[in-house]
N, C-alpha and C positions, 0 to 999 in steps of 0.2 A: 256210521251209526254207533252209538254207545253200546257196549256189551250188555245184552238184555238179561244175563244170568242173575238170578236172585230177584228179578222184578216180579211184583204182584199186581195182577190186573183183576179188577172187579167189574163185571158186566151186569148192569141192572136191566132186566127185561120186564117191561110193563105191558107188552102187547101179546095177545093170545090168538086163538083160532078164528076169531071174528075178523081179524086183519092179517091174513096169512102172509101177505107180502112183507110184513114187518117182523116175522118170526125167524126167518132164515139167517139174515145178516148178523145178528148178535152171536149166534152159534158159530157161524163161519169165522168171524173175527176172533172169537174165543179159541177156536181150534188153531187158527193161525198163530196166536200168541203162545199157545201150548207147544206148537211145533218149533217155536223160537226158544223153547225151554223156559218159558215163564210159568209161574204159578197162577192159575186162572180159576176164578169162581164166577158162575152165572147165578145171580140172585133173581128169582122169579117172584113178582109181586103184582098186585092189582090184576088186570086181565091176563097177564103173563102166566098166572097160576093155572088157568084152565087148560093150557096145552100139556100139562103134566098129568092130567086125568087119564087113567087107563082107557085106551080106545080112541082118545081124541086126536092124537098126533097122526095116527094112521090115515085120517080123513083129509089131512092138509097136504096138498101136492101143488107146487107152484107151476111146474112145467108138465103138462099132460103127456109129453113125449118121453118123459123120464120116469123111472121107477123110484126116484128119490122122494120120500115123504118127509114130513117134519119128524116122524118117529125115527127115520133113518138118520137125520141130522142129530137128534138127541143122542142116539146110540153112538154115532161117530164121535160126538163131543166127549161122552163118557169114556170111550175107548182111547181117546187122546189125552186122558187124565184131566179133563176139565171137570171141576166139581160143580154139580148142580144142587142148588139149595132153594128152598121155597120159604116164604114168610108164613109163619104160623097163623097170623091174623088174616092173611089173604085166603088161607085154606078155609077159615071160618066164613069169610064173605062168600065163598063159592060152595058152602055147605059140603066141604070135603074133609076127609080124615086121611091119616097116613095110609090106610088100606085102599084108598082111591088112587094113590099115586103110582106112577110107573116105578119099577125097581131102580134103586140106586140114587134116589133123590133124598137129600138131607132136609131137615126142618129146623129152622131157627126162629126165635122171637123177633119181633119188629125192631127192638132196640139194638139188636146185633148189627143191623145195617150201618149204624153210626160207627161202631168200632171197626167194622170191616172197611168202611170208607176211609177212616182215618189211618188204618194200617196199610192200605193199598198204595202202590206207587202211582197208579192211574185208575180212574173210574170212567167207564163208558156207560152212557145211559140211553136206553132205547124205549 
């Protein structure tokens, strides 16, 4: 495999708490890329935005025999130096403001996704 150093990965997450089986994989892949020393950002937009609302991620648990929740995955991602960013316009759609977000999430305008996509080496879309 080619040396991954210096690679930038952009993960676009469009699924939220209504579809819990689609929330874990993007974070897992983002953490895997970060472990490979890649620069990783997860961009939350559309329904993906609602999983960043304080109190929401704690309620999502895929495996009832595990104590791992979506909140756990989000925290693990941030601890792995994965940058979490949400689309400002999506916040508006969900009637959310910065004070509604979990700590550590950045906010960028919708046009930022174009620049981010163009500057990334790879884009993954979920």
